[in-house]
C-alpha positions as CSV (number, residue, x, y, z in Angstrom):
1,M,-85.3,67.2,113.4
2,S,-88.8,69.2,112.9
3,Y,-90.7,69.8,109.9
4,L,-90.2,73.7,110.6
5,H,-86.8,72.9,110.8
6,L,-86.4,71.3,107.6
7,F,-88.7,74.1,105.7
8,L,-86.8,76.9,107.0
9,F,-83.1,75.3,106.5
10,G,-83.8,72.9,103.9
11,I,-86.2,74.3,101.5
12,Y,-86.7,78.1,102.3
13,P,-83.1,79.0,101.3
14,Y,-84.0,77.4,97.8
15,I,-87.2,79.9,97.4
16,A,-85.3,82.9,98.4
17,L,-82.5,82.2,96.2
18,V,-85.3,82.1,93.5
19,V,-87.3,84.6,94.1
20,F,-84.1,86.6,94.4
21,L,-82.8,86.1,90.9
22,L,-85.7,85.6,89.1
23,G,-87.6,88.6,91.0
24,S,-84.4,90.8,89.5
25,L,-84.7,89.6,86.3
26,V,-88.4,90.8,85.9
27,R,-87.9,93.9,87.5
28,F,-85.2,94.8,85.4
29,E,-87.6,93.7,82.3
30,R,-90.4,95.4,83.4
31,E,-89.9,98.2,85.5
32,Q,-86.9,99.7,84.4
33,Y,-87.5,103.3,85.4
34,T,-87.5,102.1,89.3
35,W,-84.1,100.5,88.9
36,R,-82.4,103.0,91.2
37,A,-81.7,103.9,94.8
38,E,-84.4,106.8,94.8
39,S,-82.3,109.4,96.2
40,S,-83.6,111.9,98.7
41,Q,-80.4,113.8,98.9
42,F,-82.8,117.2,97.6
43,L,-85.4,116.6,100.2
44,H,-82.4,116.6,103.2
45,R,-78.9,115.9,102.7
46,G,-77.9,116.1,106.4
47,P,-75.5,113.1,107.3
48,L,-76.3,111.2,104.1
49,R,-72.5,111.2,103.1
50,L,-71.6,109.8,106.1
51,G,-74.0,107.3,106.7
52,S,-74.0,105.9,103.1
53,N,-70.0,105.4,102.7
54,L,-70.1,103.8,106.2
55,F,-72.9,101.5,105.4
56,H,-71.5,100.6,101.7
57,V,-68.1,99.7,102.9
58,G,-69.5,98.0,106.0
59,I,-72.2,96.0,103.9
60,I,-70.4,94.9,100.9
61,G,-67.3,93.4,103.0
62,V,-69.7,91.7,104.9
63,F,-71.2,90.3,102.1
64,L,-67.9,89.2,100.2
65,G,-66.6,88.0,103.7
66,H,-70.2,85.5,103.8
67,L,-69.8,84.5,100.5
68,G,-65.9,83.7,100.7
69,G,-66.2,82.3,104.1
70,L,-69.0,80.2,103.4
71,L,-68.3,79.2,99.7
72,T,-64.8,78.1,100.0
73,P,-64.1,74.9,100.1
74,L,-62.3,73.8,103.4
75,A,-59.7,71.9,100.9
76,V,-58.9,75.5,99.6
77,W,-58.2,76.3,103.3
78,E,-56.2,73.5,104.3
79,W,-54.1,73.9,101.2
80,L,-53.3,77.6,102.3
81,G,-52.4,76.1,105.8
82,V,-55.1,78.2,107.2
83,P,-56.5,75.9,110.1
84,L,-60.1,76.5,111.3
85,S,-59.4,78.0,114.4
86,A,-57.3,80.8,112.5
87,K,-60.6,81.0,109.9
88,Q,-63.0,81.7,112.8
89,L,-60.7,84.2,114.7
90,L,-60.1,86.2,111.0
91,A,-64.0,85.7,110.3
92,M,-64.8,87.2,114.1
93,G,-62.6,90.1,113.7
94,A,-63.0,91.3,110.0
95,G,-67.0,90.5,110.5
96,G,-67.2,92.2,113.7
97,A,-65.5,95.3,112.5
98,L,-67.3,95.6,109.2
99,G,-70.6,94.9,110.5
100,G,-69.8,97.5,113.4
101,I,-69.5,100.3,110.4
102,A,-72.3,98.8,108.7
103,L,-74.2,99.4,111.6
104,V,-73.4,102.7,112.2
105,G,-73.6,103.7,108.8
106,L,-77.4,102.1,108.9
107,L,-78.3,103.8,112.2
108,I,-76.9,107.1,110.7
109,L,-79.5,106.5,107.7
110,L,-82.4,105.6,109.9
111,W,-82.3,108.7,111.8
112,R,-81.4,110.5,108.9
113,R,-84.6,109.1,106.9
114,F,-86.7,109.1,110.4
115,S,-85.9,112.0,111.7
116,N,-87.0,114.6,109.3
117,Q,-90.4,114.6,108.2
118,R,-90.5,115.1,105.0
119,L,-88.0,112.1,104.2
120,A,-90.3,110.0,106.4
121,V,-93.5,111.3,104.4
122,Q,-91.6,110.3,101.2
123,T,-90.0,106.7,102.7
124,A,-91.9,103.6,100.6
125,V,-93.4,101.0,103.0
126,R,-91.1,98.8,101.5
127,D,-88.2,100.6,102.8
128,K,-89.9,101.1,105.7
129,I,-89.8,97.2,106.4
130,L,-86.5,96.5,104.6
131,L,-84.5,99.1,106.3
132,P,-85.5,98.0,110.1
133,W,-85.1,94.2,109.3
134,L,-81.5,95.1,107.7
135,L,-80.8,96.6,111.0
136,L,-82.4,93.5,112.6
137,T,-80.1,90.9,110.2
138,L,-77.1,93.1,111.3
139,C,-77.5,93.0,115.0
140,L,-78.4,88.9,115.0
141,G,-74.9,88.6,113.2
142,L,-73.0,90.9,115.5
143,A,-74.7,88.8,118.2
144,T,-73.2,85.7,116.6
145,I,-69.6,87.1,117.6
146,P,-70.0,86.3,121.9
147,E,-71.4,83.1,120.9
148,S,-68.5,82.2,118.3
149,A,-66.2,83.2,121.1
150,Q,-67.0,80.3,123.1
151,H,-66.1,78.1,121.0
152,L,-63.0,78.5,119.0
153,D,-62.0,75.2,117.7
154,G,-63.7,76.1,114.3
155,Q,-66.0,73.6,114.1
156,A,-69.3,75.7,114.4
157,M,-68.2,77.5,111.4
158,L,-67.3,74.1,109.7
159,T,-70.8,73.5,110.2
160,F,-72.2,76.2,108.2
161,M,-69.6,76.2,105.7
162,L,-70.9,72.7,105.5
163,W,-74.5,73.5,105.6
164,A,-74.2,76.8,103.2
165,Q,-72.0,74.2,100.2
166,H,-74.8,71.3,100.7
167,I,-77.6,73.7,100.0
168,L,-75.7,75.1,96.4
169,T,-75.0,71.7,95.6
170,F,-78.0,70.2,96.4
171,R,-77.6,67.5,98.9
172,G,-81.1,66.5,100.8
173,D,-79.3,66.6,104.5
174,A,-78.3,70.4,104.7
175,A,-81.1,71.4,106.8
176,S,-79.8,68.6,109.6
177,L,-76.5,70.2,109.5
178,V,-77.5,72.8,111.6
179,S,-80.2,71.3,113.6
180,D,-77.9,71.6,116.8
181,A,-77.0,75.8,116.0
182,P,-77.2,78.2,118.5
183,L,-80.8,80.3,117.9
184,V,-79.2,83.5,117.3
185,F,-77.4,81.4,114.4
186,R,-80.3,79.9,112.9
187,L,-82.5,83.5,113.6
188,H,-79.5,85.6,111.5
189,I,-79.6,82.7,108.8
190,F,-83.6,83.2,108.5
191,F,-83.1,87.3,108.8
192,G,-80.4,87.0,106.0
193,L,-82.4,84.7,103.6
194,T,-85.7,87.0,103.8
195,F,-83.6,90.3,103.0
196,F,-82.1,88.0,99.8
197,M,-86.0,87.8,99.2
198,L,-87.2,91.2,99.7
199,F,-84.5,92.1,97.7
200,P,-86.0,92.4,94.3
201,F,-88.6,94.7,95.4
202,T,-87.2,97.1,97.6
203,R,-84.2,100.0,96.2
204,M,-81.7,97.3,96.9
205,V,-81.8,96.1,93.3
206,H,-79.5,99.4,92.5
207,S,-76.7,96.8,93.9
208,W,-76.7,94.8,90.6
209,S,-75.8,98.0,88.8
210,G,-73.0,98.7,91.7
211,F,-71.4,95.5,90.4
212,A,-71.9,95.7,87.2
213,S,-70.1,99.3,87.2
214,V,-66.4,97.9,88.2
215,S,-66.2,97.6,84.3
216,Y,-66.2,101.2,84.3
217,L,-62.7,101.1,86.2
218,T,-61.0,99.7,82.7
219,R,-63.2,101.8,80.2
220,A,-61.1,104.5,77.9
221,W,-61.4,107.9,79.3
222,Q,-64.2,110.3,77.6
223,L,-62.9,113.2,76.1
224,V,-65.2,116.1,77.3
225,R,-64.4,119.6,75.3
226,P,-66.1,122.9,76.7
227,R,-68.5,124.6,74.9
């Protein structure tokens, strides 16, 4: 195991998570005016609604799927009676469908933004970096499905579950668990971690508000009287 591999998969995850959490907090405290999605609808509507809906449904599903699939202890799956092979098939099917939906939505949004001169000029440099980076991350994630299909026993998935859980529990052997993983998986992990590192400096911070707004579902009705 090389020092580069040890850094990327044993140390870099902590750097990315610290920047993600601390950077988001600092931006919220110091730059609340920029805490928004920076809507461009008034410049050009186009297929914004279609692309945005597809992207948000897909990417939220992918995120929650990764969160639950990687961090749920193996004992829980065994207690539920779900074998690793079935879990892997579920992850491939659901991940492929949701990732495909997110990819289509993102392609629509990219086409809308960069095919319109007014939007392209108004697009910040950070978004010109973030959006292609997210596109490549999604493509790499979808590219892992054919590789996973060659090993349906679920052991590869178990490897990445253990890696993620060892990272969160501060075990020093995490990097060694994925030392023999196929390159496409390691690239997907690296691009995914870097996305979280870029997160606090881009429009993506509005996602925090999206999760916080779930409380609106249980809030009392507001009475609005006409003048």
